[in-house]
CHARMM-style PDB file with segment names, atoms N, HN, CA, C and O in Angstrom:
ATOM      1  N   MET     1      26.801  -8.480  22.351  1.00  0.00      PROA
ATOM      2  CA  MET     1      26.370  -8.505  20.966  1.00  0.00      PROA
ATOM      3  C   MET     1      27.324  -9.384  20.170  1.00  0.00      PROA
ATOM      4  O   MET     1      28.537  -9.317  20.366  1.00  0.00      PROA
ATOM      5  N   GLY     2      26.787 -10.207  19.274  1.00  0.00      PROA
ATOM      6  HN  GLY     2      25.801 -10.261  19.115  1.00  0.00      PROA
ATOM      7  CA  GLY     2      27.590 -11.130  18.485  1.00  0.00      PROA
ATOM      8  C   GLY     2      28.313 -10.457  17.340  1.00  0.00      PROA
ATOM      9  O   GLY     2      28.008  -9.335  16.935  1.00  0.00      PROA
ATOM     10  N   LYS     3      29.276 -11.190  16.842  1.00  0.00      PROA
ATOM     11  HN  LYS     3      29.524 -12.102  17.170  1.00  0.00      PROA
ATOM     12  CA  LYS     3      30.057 -10.734  15.700  1.00  0.00      PROA
ATOM     13  C   LYS     3      29.171 -10.695  14.451  1.00  0.00      PROA
ATOM     14  O   LYS     3      28.294 -11.541  14.275  1.00  0.00      PROA
ATOM     15  N   ASP     4      29.408  -9.714  13.598  1.00  0.00      PROA
ATOM     16  HN  ASP     4      30.120  -9.027  13.741  1.00  0.00      PROA
ATOM     17  CA  ASP     4      28.622  -9.588  12.378  1.00  0.00      PROA
ATOM     18  C   ASP     4      28.928 -10.764  11.444  1.00  0.00      PROA
ATOM     19  O   ASP     4      30.038 -11.295  11.458  1.00  0.00      PROA
ATOM     20  N   VAL     5      27.958 -11.163  10.643  1.00  0.00      PROA
ATOM     21  HN  VAL     5      27.056 -10.731  10.632  1.00  0.00      PROA
ATOM     22  CA  VAL     5      28.131 -12.254   9.691  1.00  0.00      PROA
ATOM     23  C   VAL     5      28.748 -11.681   8.428  1.00  0.00      PROA
ATOM     24  O   VAL     5      28.212 -10.744   7.835  1.00  0.00      PROA
ATOM     25  N   GLU     6      29.868 -12.241   8.022  1.00  0.00      PROA
ATOM     26  HN  GLU     6      30.303 -13.002   8.503  1.00  0.00      PROA
ATOM     27  CA  GLU     6      30.589 -11.758   6.848  1.00  0.00      PROA
ATOM     28  C   GLU     6      29.853 -12.129   5.567  1.00  0.00      PROA
ATOM     29  O   GLU     6      29.334 -13.238   5.435  1.00  0.00      PROA
ATOM     30  N   ASN     7      29.817 -11.202   4.637  1.00  0.00      PROA
ATOM     31  HN  ASN     7      30.239 -10.302   4.744  1.00  0.00      PROA
ATOM     32  CA  ASN     7      29.206 -11.434   3.339  1.00  0.00      PROA
ATOM     33  C   ASN     7      29.999 -12.531   2.620  1.00  0.00      PROA
ATOM     34  O   ASN     7      31.219 -12.424   2.496  1.00  0.00      PROA
ATOM     35  N   PRO     8      29.322 -13.585   2.145  1.00  0.00      PROA
ATOM     36  CA  PRO     8      30.027 -14.701   1.509  1.00  0.00      PROA
ATOM     37  C   PRO     8      30.441 -14.450   0.057  1.00  0.00      PROA
ATOM     38  O   PRO     8      30.996 -15.340  -0.587  1.00  0.00      PROA
ATOM     39  N   CYS     9      30.180 -13.268  -0.454  1.00  0.00      PROA
ATOM     40  HN  CYS     9      29.729 -12.545   0.070  1.00  0.00      PROA
ATOM     41  CA  CYS     9      30.499 -12.962  -1.849  1.00  0.00      PROA
ATOM     42  C   CYS     9      31.983 -13.180  -2.126  1.00  0.00      PROA
ATOM     43  O   CYS     9      32.845 -12.739  -1.366  1.00  0.00      PROA
ATOM     44  N   THR    10      32.264 -13.872  -3.238  1.00  0.00      PROA
ATOM     45  HN  THR    10      31.564 -14.230  -3.856  1.00  0.00      PROA
ATOM     46  CA  THR    10      33.643 -14.127  -3.649  1.00  0.00      PROA
ATOM     47  C   THR    10      34.040 -13.277  -4.851  1.00  0.00      PROA
ATOM     48  O   THR    10      35.148 -13.406  -5.370  1.00  0.00      PROA
ATOM     49  N   SER    11      33.139 -12.414  -5.288  1.00  0.00      PROA
ATOM     50  HN  SER    11      32.238 -12.309  -4.866  1.00  0.00      PROA
ATOM     51  CA  SER    11      33.329 -11.584  -6.491  1.00  0.00      PROA
ATOM     52  C   SER    11      33.574 -12.434  -7.729  1.00  0.00      PROA
ATOM     53  O   SER    11      34.246 -12.007  -8.668  1.00  0.00      PROA
ATOM     54  N   ASP    12      33.024 -13.636  -7.719  1.00  0.00      PROA
ATOM     55  HN  ASP    12      32.478 -13.984  -6.956  1.00  0.00      PROA
ATOM     56  CA  ASP    12      33.094 -14.557  -8.850  1.00  0.00      PROA
ATOM     57  C   ASP    12      31.657 -14.898  -9.217  1.00  0.00      PROA
ATOM     58  O   ASP    12      31.242 -16.055  -9.150  1.00  0.00      PROA
ATOM     59  N   CYS    13      30.904 -13.870  -9.608  1.00  0.00      PROA
ATOM     60  HN  CYS    13      31.242 -12.930  -9.663  1.00  0.00      PROA
ATOM     61  CA  CYS    13      29.462 -13.987  -9.791  1.00  0.00      PROA
ATOM     62  C   CYS    13      29.104 -14.642 -11.121  1.00  0.00      PROA
ATOM     63  O   CYS    13      29.354 -14.097 -12.196  1.00  0.00      PROA
ATOM     64  N   LYS    14      28.513 -15.823 -11.010  1.00  0.00      PROA
ATOM     65  HN  LYS    14      28.310 -16.266 -10.137  1.00  0.00      PROA
ATOM     66  CA  LYS    14      28.018 -16.541 -12.183  1.00  0.00      PROA
ATOM     67  C   LYS    14      26.718 -17.203 -11.772  1.00  0.00      PROA
ATOM     68  O   LYS    14      26.724 -18.250 -11.125  1.00  0.00      PROA
ATOM     69  N   LEU    15      25.603 -16.594 -12.148  1.00  0.00      PROA
ATOM     70  HN  LEU    15      25.598 -15.744 -12.674  1.00  0.00      PROA
ATOM     71  CA  LEU    15      24.301 -17.155 -11.790  1.00  0.00      PROA
ATOM     72  C   LEU    15      23.913 -18.270 -12.742  1.00  0.00      PROA
ATOM     73  O   LEU    15      24.001 -18.134 -13.963  1.00  0.00      PROA
ATOM     74  N   SER    16      23.483 -19.374 -12.155  1.00  0.00      PROA
ATOM     75  HN  SER    16      23.412 -19.484 -11.164  1.00  0.00      PROA
ATOM     76  CA  SER    16      23.010 -20.507 -12.919  1.00  0.00      PROA
ATOM     77  C   SER    16      21.805 -21.071 -12.186  1.00  0.00      PROA
ATOM     78  O   SER    16      21.910 -21.464 -11.024  1.00  0.00      PROA
ATOM     79  N   ASP    17      20.658 -21.114 -12.859  1.00  0.00      PROA
ATOM     80  HN  ASP    17      20.573 -20.795 -13.803  1.00  0.00      PROA
ATOM     81  CA  ASP    17      19.412 -21.566 -12.228  1.00  0.00      PROA
ATOM     82  C   ASP    17      19.089 -20.762 -10.980  1.00  0.00      PROA
ATOM     83  O   ASP    17      18.556 -21.312 -10.016  1.00  0.00      PROA
ATOM     84  N   GLY    18      19.401 -19.470 -10.979  1.00  0.00      PROA
ATOM     85  HN  GLY    18      19.834 -19.023 -11.762  1.00  0.00      PROA
ATOM     86  CA  GLY    18      19.076 -18.586  -9.870  1.00  0.00      PROA
ATOM     87  C   GLY    18      20.013 -18.682  -8.678  1.00  0.00      PROA
ATOM     88  O   GLY    18      19.732 -18.107  -7.627  1.00  0.00      PROA
ATOM     89  N   VAL    19      21.137 -19.409  -8.826  1.00  0.00      PROA
ATOM     90  HN  VAL    19      21.365 -19.876  -9.681  1.00  0.00      PROA
ATOM     91  CA  VAL    19      22.108 -19.566  -7.737  1.00  0.00      PROA
ATOM     92  C   VAL    19      23.485 -19.129  -8.225  1.00  0.00      PROA
ATOM     93  O   VAL    19      23.909 -19.486  -9.324  1.00  0.00      PROA
ATOM     94  N   CYS    20      24.175 -18.351  -7.394  1.00  0.00      PROA
ATOM     95  HN  CYS    20      23.830 -18.061  -6.502  1.00  0.00      PROA
ATOM     96  CA  CYS    20      25.524 -17.907  -7.739  1.00  0.00      PROA
ATOM     97  C   CYS    20      26.504 -19.061  -7.547  1.00  0.00      PROA
ATOM     98  O   CYS    20      26.548 -19.667  -6.477  1.00  0.00      PROA
ATOM     99  N   ARG    21      27.279 -19.361  -8.566  1.00  0.00      PROA
ATOM    100  HN  ARG    21      27.243 -18.869  -9.435  1.00  0.00      PROA
ATOM    101  CA  ARG    21      28.274 -20.437  -8.502  1.00  0.00      PROA
ATOM    102  C   ARG    21      29.483 -20.026  -7.672  1.00  0.00      PROA
ATOM    103  O   ARG    21      30.279 -20.882  -7.285  1.00  0.00      PROA
ATOM    104  N   GLY    22      29.636 -18.746  -7.391  1.00  0.00      PROA
ATOM    105  HN  GLY    22      28.989 -18.051  -7.705  1.00  0.00      PROA
ATOM    106  CA  GLY    22      30.759 -18.272  -6.590  1.00  0.00      PROA
ATOM    107  C   GLY    22      30.510 -18.380  -5.098  1.00  0.00      PROA
ATOM    108  O   GLY    22      31.364 -18.876  -4.363  1.00  0.00      PROA
ATOM    109  N   CYS    23      29.333 -17.915  -4.632  1.00  0.00      PROA
ATOM    110  HN  CYS    23      28.639 -17.512  -5.229  1.00  0.00      PROA
ATOM    111  CA  CYS    23      29.074 -17.890  -3.190  1.00  0.00      PROA
ATOM    112  C   CYS    23      27.968 -18.845  -2.748  1.00  0.00      PROA
ATOM    113  O   CYS    23      27.856 -19.140  -1.558  1.00  0.00      PROA
ATOM    114  N   GLY    24      27.151 -19.333  -3.679  1.00  0.00      PROA
ATOM    115  HN  GLY    24      27.242 -19.094  -4.646  1.00  0.00      PROA
ATOM    116  CA  GLY    24      26.105 -20.279  -3.335  1.00  0.00      PROA
ATOM    117  C   GLY    24      24.771 -19.665  -2.943  1.00  0.00      PROA
ATOM    118  O   GLY    24      23.816 -20.386  -2.656  1.00  0.00      PROA
ATOM    119  N   ARG    25      24.696 -18.337  -2.927  1.00  0.00      PROA
ATOM    120  HN  ARG    25      25.472 -17.751  -3.160  1.00  0.00      PROA
ATOM    121  CA  ARG    25      23.434 -17.701  -2.555  1.00  0.00      PROA
ATOM    122  C   ARG    25      22.497 -17.627  -3.754  1.00  0.00      PROA
ATOM    123  O   ARG    25      22.929 -17.599  -4.906  1.00  0.00      PROA
ATOM    124  N   SER    26      21.198 -17.595  -3.449  1.00  0.00      PROA
ATOM    125  HN  SER    26      20.846 -17.617  -2.513  1.00  0.00      PROA
ATOM    126  CA  SER    26      20.207 -17.410  -4.506  1.00  0.00      PROA
ATOM    127  C   SER    26      20.172 -15.928  -4.877  1.00  0.00      PROA
ATOM    128  O   SER    26      20.661 -15.072  -4.140  1.00  0.00      PROA
ATOM    129  N   LYS    27      19.592 -15.655  -6.016  1.00  0.00      PROA
ATOM    130  HN  LYS    27      19.194 -16.350  -6.615  1.00  0.00      PROA
ATOM    131  CA  LYS    27      19.461 -14.270  -6.479  1.00  0.00      PROA
ATOM    132  C   LYS    27      18.695 -13.442  -5.447  1.00  0.00      PROA
ATOM    133  O   LYS    27      19.047 -12.294  -5.178  1.00  0.00      PROA
ATOM    134  N   GLU    28      17.647 -14.034  -4.873  1.00  0.00      PROA
ATOM    135  HN  GLU    28      17.362 -14.967  -5.091  1.00  0.00      PROA
ATOM    136  CA  GLU    28      16.838 -13.332  -3.874  1.00  0.00      PROA
ATOM    137  C   GLU    28      17.648 -13.046  -2.603  1.00  0.00      PROA
ATOM    138  O   GLU    28      17.526 -11.973  -2.013  1.00  0.00      PROA
ATOM    139  N   GLU    29      18.467 -14.005  -2.191  1.00  0.00      PROA
ATOM    140  HN  GLU    29      18.566 -14.877  -2.670  1.00  0.00      PROA
ATOM    141  CA  GLU    29      19.297 -13.815  -0.995  1.00  0.00      PROA
ATOM    142  C   GLU    29      20.333 -12.712  -1.211  1.00  0.00      PROA
ATOM    143  O   GLU    29      20.615 -11.933  -0.301  1.00  0.00      PROA
ATOM    144  N   ILE    30      20.890 -12.651  -2.396  1.00  0.00      PROA
ATOM    145  HN  ILE    30      20.661 -13.284  -3.136  1.00  0.00      PROA
ATOM    146  CA  ILE    30      21.871 -11.611  -2.716  1.00  0.00      PROA
ATOM    147  C   ILE    30      21.204 -10.236  -2.639  1.00  0.00      PROA
ATOM    148  O   ILE    30      21.754  -9.307  -2.048  1.00  0.00      PROA
ATOM    149  N   LYS    31      20.024 -10.111  -3.233  1.00  0.00      PROA
ATOM    150  HN  LYS    31      19.577 -10.866  -3.712  1.00  0.00      PROA
ATOM    151  CA  LYS    31      19.289  -8.834  -3.219  1.00  0.00      PROA
ATOM    152  C   LYS    31      18.931  -8.403  -1.796  1.00  0.00      PROA
ATOM    153  O   LYS    31      19.000  -7.218  -1.469  1.00  0.00      PROA
ATOM    154  N   ALA    32      18.550  -9.359  -0.955  1.00  0.00      PROA
ATOM    155  HN  ALA    32      18.494 -10.321  -1.221  1.00  0.00      PROA
ATOM    156  CA  ALA    32      18.061  -9.049   0.391  1.00  0.00      PROA
ATOM    157  C   ALA    32      19.172  -8.864   1.421  1.00  0.00      PROA
ATOM    158  O   ALA    32      18.895  -8.395   2.525  1.00  0.00      PROA
ATOM    159  N   TRP    33      20.410  -9.214   1.105  1.00  0.00      PROA
ATOM    160  HN  TRP    33      20.634  -9.595   0.208  1.00  0.00      PROA
ATOM    161  CA  TRP    33      21.497  -9.278   2.087  1.00  0.00      PROA
ATOM    162  C   TRP    33      21.593  -8.057   3.004  1.00  0.00      PROA
ATOM    163  O   TRP    33      21.699  -8.212   4.221  1.00  0.00      PROA
ATOM    164  N   LYS    34      21.559  -6.862   2.449  1.00  0.00      PROA
ATOM    165  HN  LYS    34      21.474  -6.736   1.461  1.00  0.00      PROA
ATOM    166  CA  LYS    34      21.728  -5.644   3.261  1.00  0.00      PROA
ATOM    167  C   LYS    34      20.592  -5.434   4.260  1.00  0.00      PROA
ATOM    168  O   LYS    34      20.790  -4.793   5.292  1.00  0.00      PROA
ATOM    169  N   ARG    35      19.420  -5.960   3.968  1.00  0.00      PROA
ATOM    170  HN  ARG    35      19.259  -6.481   3.130  1.00  0.00      PROA
ATOM    171  CA  ARG    35      18.264  -5.778   4.854  1.00  0.00      PROA
ATOM    172  C   ARG    35      18.165  -6.853   5.937  1.00  0.00      PROA
ATOM    173  O   ARG    35      17.398  -6.700   6.888  1.00  0.00      PROA
ATOM    174  N   LEU    36      18.931  -7.936   5.804  1.00  0.00      PROA
ATOM    175  HN  LEU    36      19.554  -8.060   5.031  1.00  0.00      PROA
ATOM    176  CA  LEU    36      18.805  -9.057   6.735  1.00  0.00      PROA
ATOM    177  C   LEU    36      19.477  -8.774   8.072  1.00  0.00      PROA
ATOM    178  O   LEU    36      20.489  -8.076   8.143  1.00  0.00      PROA
ATOM    179  N   LYS    37      18.898  -9.327   9.120  1.00  0.00      PROA
ATOM    180  HN  LYS    37      18.077  -9.894   9.062  1.00  0.00      PROA
ATOM    181  CA  LYS    37      19.491  -9.244  10.453  1.00  0.00      PROA
ATOM    182  C   LYS    37      20.480 -10.399  10.616  1.00  0.00      PROA
ATOM    183  O   LYS    37      20.504 -11.329   9.810  1.00  0.00      PROA
ATOM    184  N   ARG    38      21.287 -10.327  11.660  1.00  0.00      PROA
ATOM    185  HN  ARG    38      21.268  -9.571  12.315  1.00  0.00      PROA
ATOM    186  CA  ARG    38      22.355 -11.304  11.877  1.00  0.00      PROA
ATOM    187  C   ARG    38      21.895 -12.774  11.787  1.00  0.00      PROA
ATOM    188  O   ARG    38      22.524 -13.548  11.066  1.00  0.00      PROA
ATOM    189  N   PRO    39      20.828 -13.186  12.486  1.00  0.00      PROA
ATOM    190  CA  PRO    39      20.421 -14.597  12.409  1.00  0.00      PROA
ATOM    191  C   PRO    39      20.002 -15.024  10.998  1.00  0.00      PROA
ATOM    192  O   PRO    39      20.251 -16.152  10.573  1.00  0.00      PROA
ATOM    193  N   GLU    40      19.363 -14.097  10.289  1.00  0.00      PROA
ATOM    194  HN  GLU    40      19.161 -13.180  10.634  1.00  0.00      PROA
ATOM    195  CA  GLU    40      18.954 -14.396   8.917  1.00  0.00      PROA
ATOM    196  C   GLU    40      20.174 -14.539   8.014  1.00  0.00      PROA
ATOM    197  O   GLU    40      20.217 -15.419   7.154  1.00  0.00      PROA
ATOM    198  N   ARG    41      21.156 -13.682   8.210  1.00  0.00      PROA
ATOM    199  HN  ARG    41      21.122 -12.967   8.908  1.00  0.00      PROA
ATOM    200  CA  ARG    41      22.387 -13.771   7.424  1.00  0.00      PROA
ATOM    201  C   ARG    41      23.113 -15.086   7.692  1.00  0.00      PROA
ATOM    202  O   ARG    41      23.612 -15.726   6.766  1.00  0.00      PROA
ATOM    203  N   ALA    42      23.169 -15.481   8.951  1.00  0.00      PROA
ATOM    204  HN  ALA    42      22.764 -14.961   9.703  1.00  0.00      PROA
ATOM    205  CA  ALA    42      23.833 -16.742   9.304  1.00  0.00      PROA
ATOM    206  C   ALA    42      23.133 -17.917   8.612  1.00  0.00      PROA
ATOM    207  O   ALA    42      23.793 -18.842   8.140  1.00  0.00      PROA
ATOM    208  N   ALA    43      21.810 -17.879   8.553  1.00  0.00      PROA
ATOM    209  HN  ALA    43      21.274 -17.127   8.936  1.00  0.00      PROA
ATOM    210  CA  ALA    43      21.054 -18.938   7.886  1.00  0.00      PROA
ATOM    211  C   ALA    43      21.332 -18.945   6.378  1.00  0.00      PROA
ATOM    212  O   ALA    43      21.456 -20.009   5.773  1.00  0.00      PROA
ATOM    213  N   VAL    44      21.426 -17.768   5.783  1.00  0.00      PROA
ATOM    214  HN  VAL    44      21.325 -16.903   6.275  1.00  0.00      PROA
ATOM    215  CA  VAL    44      21.731 -17.662   4.354  1.00  0.00      PROA
ATOM    216  C   VAL    44      23.117 -18.242   4.076  1.00  0.00      PROA
ATOM    217  O   VAL    44      23.298 -18.986   3.112  1.00  0.00      PROA
ATOM    218  N   VAL    45      24.079 -17.909   4.908  1.00  0.00      PROA
ATOM    219  HN  VAL    45      23.932 -17.305   5.691  1.00  0.00      PROA
ATOM    220  CA  VAL    45      25.447 -18.413   4.716  1.00  0.00      PROA
ATOM    221  C   VAL    45      25.459 -19.943   4.809  1.00  0.00      PROA
ATOM    222  O   VAL    45      26.130 -20.602   4.014  1.00  0.00      PROA
ATOM    223  N   GLN    46      24.734 -20.507   5.761  1.00  0.00      PROA
ATOM    224  HN  GLN    46      24.189 -19.972   6.407  1.00  0.00      PROA
ATOM    225  CA  GLN    46      24.692 -21.968   5.902  1.00  0.00      PROA
ATOM    226  C   GLN    46      24.037 -22.619   4.686  1.00  0.00      PROA
ATOM    227  O   GLN    46      24.538 -23.621   4.177  1.00  0.00      PROA
ATOM    228  N   ARG    47      22.928 -22.062   4.221  1.00  0.00      PROA
ATOM    229  HN  ARG    47      22.521 -21.248   4.635  1.00  0.00      PROA
ATOM    230  CA  ARG    47      22.277 -22.617   3.025  1.00  0.00      PROA
ATOM    231  C   ARG    47      23.197 -22.515   1.815  1.00  0.00      PROA
ATOM    232  O   ARG    47      23.257 -23.435   0.999  1.00  0.00      PROA
ATOM    233  N   ALA    48      23.910 -21.403   1.697  1.00  0.00      PROA
ATOM    234  HN  ALA    48      23.861 -20.655   2.360  1.00  0.00      PROA
ATOM    235  CA  ALA    48      24.830 -21.210   0.576  1.00  0.00      PROA
ATOM    236  C   ALA    48      25.941 -22.260   0.608  1.00  0.00      PROA
ATOM    237  O   ALA    48      26.291 -22.827  -0.427  1.00  0.00      PROA
ATOM    238  N   ARG    49      26.491 -22.518   1.788  1.00  0.00      PROA
ATOM    239  HN  ARG    49      26.207 -22.057   2.628  1.00  0.00      PROA
ATOM    240  CA  ARG    49      27.529 -23.556   1.916  1.00  0.00      PROA
ATOM    241  C   ARG    49      26.992 -24.917   1.493  1.00  0.00      PROA
ATOM    242  O   ARG    49      27.656 -25.669   0.779  1.00  0.00      PROA
ATOM    243  N   ASP    50      25.789 -25.217   1.942  1.00  0.00      PROA
ATOM    244  HN  ASP    50      25.250 -24.606   2.522  1.00  0.00      PROA
ATOM    245  CA  ASP    50      25.173 -26.493   1.583  1.00  0.00      PROA
ATOM    246  C   ASP    50      24.974 -26.612   0.074  1.00  0.00      PROA
ATOM    247  O   ASP    50      25.215 -27.667  -0.512  1.00  0.00      PROA
ATOM    248  N   ARG    51      24.532 -25.521  -0.547  1.00  0.00      PROA
ATOM    249  HN  ARG    51      24.336 -24.664  -0.072  1.00  0.00      PROA
ATOM    250  CA  ARG    51      24.341 -25.533  -2.009  1.00  0.00      PROA
ATOM    251  C   ARG    51      25.658 -25.757  -2.736  1.00  0.00      PROA
ATOM    252  O   ARG    51      25.726 -26.540  -3.683  1.00  0.00      PROA
ATOM    253  N   LEU    52      26.708 -25.063  -2.288  1.00  0.00      PROA
ATOM    254  HN  LEU    52      26.653 -24.427  -1.518  1.00  0.00      PROA
ATOM    255  CA  LEU    52      28.011 -25.223  -2.948  1.00  0.00      PROA
ATOM    256  C   LEU    52      28.534 -26.644  -2.806  1.00  0.00      PROA
ATOM    257  O   LEU    52      29.104 -27.193  -3.750  1.00  0.00      PROA
ATOM    258  N   LYS    53      28.344 -27.247  -1.629  1.00  0.00      PROA
ATOM    259  HN  LYS    53      27.882 -26.802  -0.863  1.00  0.00      PROA
ATOM    260  CA  LYS    53      28.753 -28.644  -1.430  1.00  0.00      PROA
ATOM    261  C   LYS    53      28.009 -29.554  -2.389  1.00  0.00      PROA
ATOM    262  O   LYS    53      28.604 -30.443  -2.997  1.00  0.00      PROA
ATOM    263  N   ALA    54      26.711 -29.334  -2.525  1.00  0.00      PROA
ATOM    264  HN  ALA    54      26.228 -28.612  -2.031  1.00  0.00      PROA
ATOM    265  CA  ALA    54      25.894 -30.152  -3.423  1.00  0.00      PROA
ATOM    266  C   ALA    54      26.352 -29.975  -4.876  1.00  0.00      PROA
ATOM    267  O   ALA    54      26.420 -30.946  -5.629  1.00  0.00      PROA
ATOM    268  N   LEU    55      26.660 -28.750  -5.259  1.00  0.00      PROA
ATOM    269  HN  LEU    55      26.605 -27.961  -4.647  1.00  0.00      PROA
ATOM    270  CA  LEU    55      27.130 -28.493  -6.619  1.00  0.00      PROA
ATOM    271  C   LEU    55      28.453 -29.179  -6.878  1.00  0.00      PROA
ATOM    272  O   LEU    55      28.646 -29.758  -7.947  1.00  0.00      PROA
ATOM    273  N   LYS    56      29.367 -29.128  -5.930  1.00  0.00      PROA
ATOM    274  HN  LYS    56      29.210 -28.657  -5.062  1.00  0.00      PROA
ATOM    275  CA  LYS    56      30.667 -29.780  -6.088  1.00  0.00      PROA
ATOM    276  C   LYS    56      30.511 -31.284  -6.148  1.00  0.00      PROA
ATOM    277  O   LYS    56      31.254 -31.955  -6.865  1.00  0.00      PROA
ATOM    278  N   GLY    57      29.554 -31.827  -5.402  1.00  0.00      PROA
ATOM    279  HN  GLY    57      28.951 -31.282  -4.820  1.00  0.00      PROA
ATOM    280  CA  GLY    57      29.282 -33.265  -5.434  1.00  0.00      PROA
ATOM    281  C   GLY    57      28.777 -33.700  -6.790  1.00  0.00      PROA
ATOM    282  O   GLY    57      29.123 -34.788  -7.252  1.00  0.00      PROA
ATOM    283  N   LYS    58      27.965 -32.881  -7.444  1.00  0.00      PROA
ATOM    284  HN  LYS    58      27.684 -31.998  -7.069  1.00  0.00      PROA
ATOM    285  CA  LYS    58      27.437 -33.192  -8.776  1.00  0.00      PROA
ATOM    286  C   LYS    58      28.541 -33.174  -9.823  1.00  0.00      PROA
ATOM    287  O   LYS    58      28.511 -33.966 -10.765  1.00  0.00      PROA
ATOM    288  N   LYS    59      29.516 -32.280  -9.672  1.00  0.00      PROA
ATOM    289  HN  LYS    59      29.540 -31.636  -8.907  1.00  0.00      PROA
ATOM    290  CA  LYS    59      30.603 -32.166 -10.643  1.00  0.00      PROA
ATOM    291  C   LYS    59      31.487 -33.408 -10.637  1.00  0.00      PROA
ATOM    292  O   LYS    59      32.013 -33.794 -11.681  1.00  0.00      PROA
ATOM    293  N   LYS    60      31.657 -34.043  -9.467  1.00  0.00      PROA
ATOM    294  HN  LYS    60      31.229 -33.729  -8.620  1.00  0.00      PROA
ATOM    295  CA  LYS    60      32.528 -35.207  -9.365  1.00  0.00      PROA
ATOM    296  C   LYS    60      31.958 -36.433 -10.057  1.00  0.00      PROA
ATOM    297  O   LYS    60      32.702 -37.332 -10.450  1.00  0.00      PROA
ATOM    298  N   LYS    61      30.644 -36.470 -10.207  1.00  0.00      PROA
ATOM    299  HN  LYS    61      30.040 -35.739  -9.889  1.00  0.00      PROA
ATOM    300  CA  LYS    61      30.005 -37.652 -10.804  1.00  0.00      PROA
ATOM    301  C   LYS    61      30.112 -37.650 -12.294  1.00  0.00      PROA
ATOM    302  OT1 LYS    61      29.627 -38.572 -12.949  1.00  0.00      PROA
TER     303      LYS     61
END
């Protein structure tokens, strides 16, 4: 059995356009987190990382 996927929450919750600026998850992903299975959680974490990278890229411009 694989290692559990760690919750990406940084306790720096600031929702903007439905996305948390702290962890990168959408409001829906945050609500669903406890019900998700390991592969779904891993996918959420990857999407959240991608969103945060995109947000940081926008700030530099």
